[in-house]
N, C-alpha and C positions, 0 to 999 in steps of 0.2 A: 411593918412585916408581925404578923400573931400570935398567939401561941396559948398553952393553956396550961396548967401547974406552976412548976416551980422558974419555968422556961420561959411560964406566961409575966409571971411575976419580973424576972431579969431583964425582960426588953422594952423598953422603953421609946415615943415615939415624937418627932421635932418637925415639923409643916412638914408632913405627910413622909417624914424618913422616920428608921424606923431603927434604931441605936444599942446595944448593951450598957447598959452606966456605968456596971460594971469591969464594962474597959476602956470607954471612952465619957470621957467625962463632958460637961455640959456644958463647959464655960469656951467651947468654942473652939479649944485650940487643937482639933483632929478638923475639923474644919475647912481652917482655916490655913495650914497640911497642908489639907486637900484639895483644896484651893493655889494656892503656892508648887505644888507638884504638877500638876495635870500641864502636860504637852499643851492641851486648845490651848488658848491665848482668851482671857474673857474680860471684858471688858465691860463698865457700868457706866452709864452717862444716867443725868437728869432731865429733865424735862424739854432741857432747852438744848441739848445736845451738846450740854459740859462733859466729858470726862470727871466720874470719880474713883471708879476703883479699874484697876489693872493689873492681873497678873504677873509673874515670870512671862512666863512663853512667849507677851505681846512683845519681850524680845527677840527674839529669839522667831519668832513669826513677822512682826514690822519690821525692826532693828532700832525699834527703841528701850527705852529705859523706864520702865512706866512710873519712878514718880516723877519725870520730865514729865507724863504726859499726862496725869492728874492736874487739871483743871483746865485742860486746854480742849480745842471740840475734836468729837471727832472724823471730824472729816479728815481731822491728820493723816490717817492710811483710807481712806477715802475716795478713789478718782474723781474726775470731776462726773466724768458722763456720769455716774453710780450716786451720789449725792439727793441725788431727785427721789431715786428709789428708793434712797436707803428714809430719806425726809419723809418719803410720805407711809414707808413702816413706821414712822417710829409714831407719826402723827397716828395712826388706823387703828393700831397698838395701845394705846394713851386713853385714845376711846374707849377703845370695846377691844380689852385686853382677852378677851378669849378665841378673838382672829389669830394669838399666837401659836395655833396648831399649823395656820399656812403661811406661818416663816419657819415651821422643823427642820429641817433642811433647807437649806437655798447653796446651788452653786454661785456666784457672785465672782468680783475682781475685785482685790486690794491693793495700795500702793504700800510698796515697801519706802522704809525712811531713804537711799538710794535712787529709788523715783521709780524703779521697776514695776512689775506690776505682778500679781501676785493668783494665782485661781484660787478662791480659796474655796470653805464649805461653812456658811452662818446659821447660828440659831439663836432668833431673838427671842425673846419672855420681860416683858412689860409685871409689876412687882413692884410695893409700897417696900420703906423700912420707918419706922416712925414719921409715920404719915406722906412721909414725902413718895412722891409717883417718881418711879426710877425703870429705866429699859436695860434689863444682863443680854449682850449678846456671848455665844462662844463661837471661834470662830476657829478653822482647823484649815492648818496649811495643808491642797490638796495637788500640790504643785507637782506629788509626779504618781500621781491619779490622773492629773490631766496630760501630763506628758505619754503616760501608756496608752489615756484615749487619741489624740491626738496620730501616737504611731499606727494607733491602731486604725485609724481615722484614712491617717496616710498610704498603711498598705492594705486597706480597703483603696481605696484610691486607685492604687497603683495596678491594682486585683482589674477592676472597671477596666480602668484602663486597658489591663492586656488581655482582656474580653473581647474589649472591643477593636486590639487594633492587630491579633495574633491571625497569623493564618489559618489557622487550627480550629476547627468546630471543638466547642465545649458544651457539654451537656451536666447539669450536676443531676441526680436523683435520690429522690431519697429509699429508704431500705426497702419500703412497697413499694418502689416505683414511678412514684409522681415523678413529674418535670420539674425541677423549682427554680432550676436555672437554664440558659441559653443563649449562649452569644447571637452577631447578628450573624459571625460566618459560620456560624453550622444551622443557622437558616437557612443563606444562600446553597449554604452544599445540598442539604435537605429537602430545599423550595416549598416551607412552609417559613409564615410568622414567627417570633416567638415570644408575642402577643396574646396569639393567639393559640401556641400551642404550651405556655408552661402551663402549670397546672394539670391537664392533662397524665395518661398512665403513657409510659411506653408504648404501650400497644396501640398511641395515635393511630387515623385511617389519613395522617401527611402523609403518610412514607412504609411502604413496605420492604422489608426486609430478608435477602436474599444470599443465599450463601454462592462456591466460587462457577459451581457446575447450574446455577439458575433456580435453582430448589428454595423450597420458605427453610426458611432457621429455625429448627425446634426451640421454645425458652431454655430446655436445660443448655439449652448450647449455646443463648448468647451471650455475650460478655458483660454485659450487665448482671444476670443469674451469675454470672461462674463466678465475677468479679464480688459480691456479694456473696455468695454462698462460701467460695476459698478462702475470703480472706486476704488475697493478694493479686499484688496487679497479673489484669492479659492485655498481653502486649501485640503492634501491628498485626489484626487475622483480615486477611483480605476478602469484602466478599462484598455483594450489588448493592444497591435502595433504586428500587423504583418511586418516583417521587410523583407527588398527587397530580403534574399537566403530563405524567405518561411513560418519561422520560426515566432512561435507567444508566447509572453512573455506578463507575467498581469506588469503593470506599478504602481506605483503611484503620481498622476502628480498635481502638488499644482504653481498658479501664479500668481503675482501681478503687480502692474501702477511699472513705475520710471515715474513720474512726474518730465520733465524738465532739467536739462544738456546739453550738448554739442548734438545739434542737435537732440532735442525735446525727446516727449514723447517718453519713453518705454516702453515694457511688458521681467518681466526677465519668463522666464517658468521653474519649478527644477524640474525634473524628477527620481524615484525612481526605480532600477530592484526589484518590492515585487516575482518573479517565483517562489521560496524558499520556500517564506513567503506563500505562496499561496498552495503550493505545501501538505508543512505541513498542513497548515489546513486543503489542504481538507482530507489529511490522518486520520487526529483525526477528524474529521468531517467521516469520515467512518469507524472509530472505533468505536467512540463511538454508530453508525447507527446500525454496524455489532452487539454491546455488548447490545441495549435493541431492538434488532432480537436474537437474542441469549437467552435474559433475556423472549422473549415473546417466544422461540421456547421451552425450557426447562421447563418454565408455562406448551408446549401443554403436553410435553413428560412425566411429571409428571403427568398430567393430563390421558395420554393415556396409566402411568404404572398400576394406579391404576384402571381405565379399564379390561386393563387386567388383573388382578388378580382377581378378578370379573367373569371375562366372563368364560364359562361354555363350549362353540362353538367357531367353526372355527364363525361361524357368524358373533356371535356377538362381535369378535376379528376385524376383516374385520368390520364392522360395525362405533365400536367408533374410529377406525386408523380414518378409510375415512374423520365422521364428523367432530371431532375432528379440524383435519389435513386444512381440507376447511376455515374457519371459522379464522383461525391462520392468521395473519396477517405477513410476506409482501404475504400466499400463497391467491391461489384465489378458485381450485378444488382439488381432488384426487379419484385414484381407485386403488383397488387391484386386480388384475390377476391371473390364474393357465392354466399351459399349458393344453392344455384339450390332454384327452385319445387319442380319434378319430385323431387326424391332431396336426402340428405344431401350431396351432393358440392360441393365448395367450386371452384367451377372461373374462371382468373383470368380477369379482365375489359383491363388495360394488363400490360404490360411495359417492361421497362427494360432495358437489358444484351444480353449473347447469351445468355439462359435459356427461352429457348423450346423448345430441342429436349430440356432437361431437363425439363419440364413436359410436353410432352408425353410424357414414359414415368414419370411418377409419377402416385397418384391421392393429395389428400388429401379427409378429408370433415372436419365437422363432431362424428360419434359417437364414443364411448370404444369403438374397435375399431382396431384394429393399421394403419388406415390413416388413423388421425383421433388418433394418439398423440405424430403432428410438432408442430412449435410454431404451426404454422399453426391444426389443429383446435385448441390447448390453448387459445391467445385467442382465441375465439371460446368455446368456452367457458367461461373463465375472465372472456372481458372485462379479462381483464389481459398486460401485456404478458412473451410467453413467450420462452425461451432456448435456442438451443442451443454450449453453447462451443465441442465441439467433433464433425463428426459422424463422425469412425473411433471413439469408442467410445461414442457416446450412442447406443440401443435402438433408440430411433424409427427412427433412418434402417438400421435390419437390412433386406435389400433391394435397398437401392434408393443405396449407401454408394457403392459404382464408378461407379453411376450422379453423383452428389455429385461424386464427387474428383475426376472423370473431367472435368466442367464446371468448374475449379476453386473450388469447395464446400465451404469450411474449417467455419465458423460462420455460426450464420442466427439474426435474432432476428424474431418478428412480431407485431403492432400492429394488438390491434380498434378499428375504426374507431368511434368510438362517439361521438355524441352525446346527452345529455336520454335513460339509460338503454335506448337504438335502439344494435343494431351494425348498422350500414351496409358491412359488408365486413372482411376484414383488409388488412392493407400488410405485407407479407416483402419486407427485407430479406438479402442475404447477402455473407459477408467470404470473399477467399484467405488469412486467419489464421483460425490456433486465441485465443480469448480476445478477439474484439471488443467483445463486446458488457457491459462490464461494469456498477453498477449507476448509474454516472451516464449513460453513454451511455442504460441501457432509461431510464431518464426520461426523456431529450430527447425518445424516442423517442414518450414514449407521451404528452406534451404533442402532436409535432407529431400524430399519429392525436385527438386531441380535436380540437389546430383543421382536420384534415382531418373529418373527423365531423361538425363546426359546420358546413362548408363543405357540404357534400354537402348538409346537412341546410336549409341556407340555397336551393341553388340546386333543390327540389327544394318548396318554398312557394312558390319564383315562379316556379315550372313550372306547378305546380298554379293560381295563379291566373287566368294569364293560356291554361293549353291548351286547346285549342279541345277535344278528347276526355278525357276521362275515366272511370276503375273504377266501381260505381255497386255500392255492399254496404248488404245488411237485414244488419241483425242480430242477434239476439234473447240481450240478458244475462236470467240469471234466481238474484240474486246478492241477496243482505243486505247486502253490505258498498258495491251500488250503490245512492249514495239514494234513486236516481229511481224505482232497483225498489223499496226500503224504502221509500218513502213512501204510492207505491202503495197497496200491498200493510197497513201498516197504519193510512190511516186513506180506505181503501176510496175511492179517488177515481182521478180520467183524469187524465195531465201531459201536456203539452204544451212542447218549447220554443219559445220567440222568441229567443234571443242568449246571442250569449255574449260578453265584452271578458277580457280577459289587461290583469291587473297587474303593477306592475313589476320585483316580483317572479316575474314567471314565472305565477303564479297564475291559475285563471279563477275569471271573478266569472256567476252564469250568470241568466239572466230565465225562471221557470217561470208557464205560465197552470196554477194550479190548481182544477178544478169537484170540484164534490160535495166539499167538506172545510170544516172550517171556518177560515178563517184561520189564526187565532191555537191554533188545533190543531196547525197544518200548520208551527208559525212552531215551537214545544213541542216534534215531534217533532223538528225538524231541530237545536233547541241540540240536542238531549240523542245525537243521530247522531255516529259518531265520525268521519266524513268534516269535517264541519260547521266553518267556521270564525267562520263569523256568516250570520244569517239577517235578514229583516225584509219584511212587509208593505208594498207597495208604493203599491196598490191595489185595489178593491173594485169589481168593474163591481154595473149592477145586478139581473143573475143570481144571484148572489154567486160569481161563478166571482172568482179573487181573483187578483191577482199580485203575482207573488213575486222578490225578491234575495236567491238563495243562494251565497257564499263556500265552495270545496269545498277542502281541504289534503290532499296525497300523490297516489298515483301516482289519476289517474280516465282515463277510457275516450274523451273528451276531449283527454287529454292526450295518451296513442297514437297515437291519431289521428295528432295533432297534429304527430310528429315525424319522424313519416313521411310530411308534408307532403302530407295529406288534411285530409279537414273535417269538421263539423260539420254536414251539415244539415240535419234535420229529427229529433226525440226524441216518441215517443208512448211512455207507460207506464200500464199500467191492473192492479188486481189479481195485479199486485205480481212482472206480466213489463218487462220495459222493450223496446223496437226502435226502433236507430237504421237512420236511411241516414246514410252515411256515402262520401264522393267520392274519392280516391283521382288519383294521375299516371295516368299506362299505366303508366310504366317502376319505380311501386314496386312490391314482391312485395308481393304481399295472404297468401302463404302465412304470411311475419316477421310482415306485422300482425297475422295472426289469431289467429298463434306465442302473440303479444304481451300480444297481451287474453287470453286462455286461463290463461296465466301470470299472471296479475291476479286474474281473475274469474272464479267458477264458471259453469254454463248459461251457456257463448257457443255460438252456433249460425249458420252461415250461411245463410239463408233464400232470400240470392238472389245473383245479379251480373251487373251485366251492364257492357259498356265505350256508354258513346252522347256524342253532341255535346251538349255544352251550347249554351243557348236563345241565340238572338240577343240582342245588348243594343239592336240599334234602335239611334237617330241618335244618338242620346247617350252618351256619351263612357263604356264603360269602370268593372265593379266595380273592376277589376282594375288601373285607371290612372287611376279616380276620385281615390283618396286616395296618389297615389305623393308628394306633396311632404307629405303630416302626419309631424309627428315625432308618438313612440311615444304622449307627454305627451299630444301632440293628438289624438289616433284614439278616447287612450281615455278621455276627456276628453265622446269629442264619441257614445262611439257605448256609456256607458255613461249621457249625459243621455235617446240614443234608447231605450234598452232599460227606465230606468226609469220613464219618462212626463212628461219634461218638456217637452217635447214637445206633450203632447198637452190639449187643451184644454176643463173644468180642467188646470190640470200635472199629473197624479200624484204628482210629485213635485219636490221648489222645488229653489232653488238652495244650498241648505246642505243639502238630505238631500244631493242625489249629488255633494257638495263631503264630506263625512263619508263617505262611500262611499268615497268617494275616499283618505281625507285629509287634502285639501288646505284651505286656507280658501276662504271662497269669491268672496274675489275673485280670487285665484289658479284657480280653474276657471274663472269667469269669460272671464277673461285669456285660456286656454289654448279657449274654446268660439269663445269671436271667429274669434278665427287661423282657425281649422278649417274654420268656417264661411266665413269673409273668401276661406278658399286654392280651398274643395269650390263658389262659388262664379267664382272666379276662370277655375277648368280648366270651367263651367259655359258660363261667359260669354265670355273672352279667347281658346278655344281656337279651335282648326282644326275641327272642328266645330262647325256651324251650326245653331240651331233654330230650326225656320218656326213 
C-alpha cells in the first residue's frame, strides 16, 4: 500500500505486505496470530520434505496435532498415488521458484489421519528463511465443494440418462431460437439426426410445423415463442409435423421457459408422437358417425318397410322409397329406373330430391358402353351394389362431371332391385360428400334392394291375379335341359300340363298327362334327368294315358315366369318341342321376361303375343278372391290333393300318398285339407255373393 502525506508516513511495508505500524507491531505477533487463526491448513517443509511448520488448521483439516507433525514427512497426509506428483512439484519449485504460479490453485486429494481421502485445493510457494530453502503449502478442505460438484455431476448424469431414455422428445433452445440440445427420441419423432440439427435455428429445414388443419403455424403461435414471450408454460398443443422424408405425423407439443443458469435463459420443448392416438380417435369418430348414420338409415328403412307393406302398386313403392331416401342424411337425392323395352336405356320411374334436371341432362344404359359405365349400368349388369366414391375422379363421370357437381353430387351408389334372379330395376342414391358409401353402407343398401325387389314382385303377383286385362304370350322352347321337351323327345310322347303347386322351399311340383309312353318308362326317364328331384305315377287311365307327379329343381320356365308376376296357363310338348302359353301383367316388361328365358334355355321363340281381357268368372267368387284366407300350407295341401286325384272316384292318390308327397304325416295333411275346404265353403256360402 502506498500513500502521501501523513497517511504515507504511517504505512510501512514488509516482504511486499503493507501495514500500519501504529496498529501492527513489527515484532511478528500480528502475523503469527493471522497464521494461527487461518481456516486453511498452512504447512511448510524443507527441501527434504520434512515438516518445519504447521498451523492449527492442520488438525481440523487432516486430524493431526500440529506439534506432532513437525519433523515428520509431508507424505503423512499425501496419498500414495499423489506423492510422486507432489514430490515433482517440490523439486520443480525448488529449482525454479517462478513456477509457483502453476501451483497457485490446484485441486488434489489429501489423506486424513483416519485414512479417508479428502478433496483439497492446494497452493504452493517456494521461499527462503535465514538462507534455508523452504516450500509452503496452503491447503483448503473443499469437501463441500467437491460434494456439490459430485451432486451436480450426478444430476447431470441423471439428466443425460433421462434424455436418453424418456419416451418424450426434448429440445432445449436459446431465447433466440437456436437448438442447443436434442435427445435421440426427439430425433426419432422429428426424423432428424440430433448431431446435424443442434446449433441450427428452430426454423430448420429438417421438418415443417403445421396446425391441426394442416396449415403452416405462424411464428407468433408456435409453442417456443409463446413460452418465451409470456414466460409461462404452454401445454399439450396438438400439431402436425412434416418430416424431411415427407411423412406427416401428429405431435403434442409443450414448452416452458427456463430462467437463469449457465448461458442465460432457455426454453425447453417436449414433443410426443400422438399419431396412433389420433388414428384411434379418427377410427372411433368414424365408427360413431357410421353408427349414427346406420341408425338414421335403419330408421329410413323401417319407414320404407312400412310403406312397402301399404303399397298396392309399383308406382307407390317407387315414390315411397325415393321420397324417404332423399331426406335421409347423408343422402341428397334418389331415383329408381328401369330398362325400357325398346332400348337399353335406363329411364327414371320415380325421383326424390332436386334431381330431375340432372337426370334430364344425362343418359344411362345397361350396355357396356360409355353411358353404361356409371354405377347404375354396372349394377344392372352385375346384379350387385356399385359405388362411385368421388365423381371428380371416377372416369365413368367424364362428360357429366360438371353437371353432377353443379347439382351437389359428390358420390353415388346404385342398387339392383332383385328378387329370385329377376332384376326389377335399379335404385340410385346420391350424397354431397365423398366416401359416404363404405362397405357397411353397401351391405345395408343391398338388403334394402332385395326388400324392394320382393315387394315389387309381390305387388306384381297380386296385380296379375286380379287384373282384368293381361298379356298372353305363346312361347316355344327346344332345349334338352327343359324336362318337358326332353321327355317328349326321349319317349316319343305327348305331354299336357294339368297344374302345379309350390312347395315349402319355393320349388314347383308339376302334374302332367303323358300320352303314348309307358308310365314306368316315363318315370324312369324322369329319375335320370338332371332337373328332376322326384317323380311318381299318380294314375293310369283306361286309354293308357298316365298322370305323373314331378318335382323339378333349379331354374325352370315356370319359375322365371312367376318371378315376373306371371303364370303358365298351359303346356304342350311333343317331339322334343314344348309350347307354353303364359299370362303376364300388362305392367310386365315382355322383353325382360323373354330375355330371362333365353338366358336359361336354348331355342326360345315368341310365337304370339296379345293383350286380352280375362274371361268373366260369373256370379261365383273369383279365383283371385276365393282362396285369399288360405295359408300357404293349406293352399299347397288343397292344390296337391286336387292335382294328385285325391278328389277323384275312385281316388287316384290316397291321403297317405299325398302326405308322402308333401313330406308330412297323414293326420297333418288331413287337418290342413279340412281347414282349407271349410274356408272355401265359407267363401262360397257366407259371402256377399248369392248363388241361385
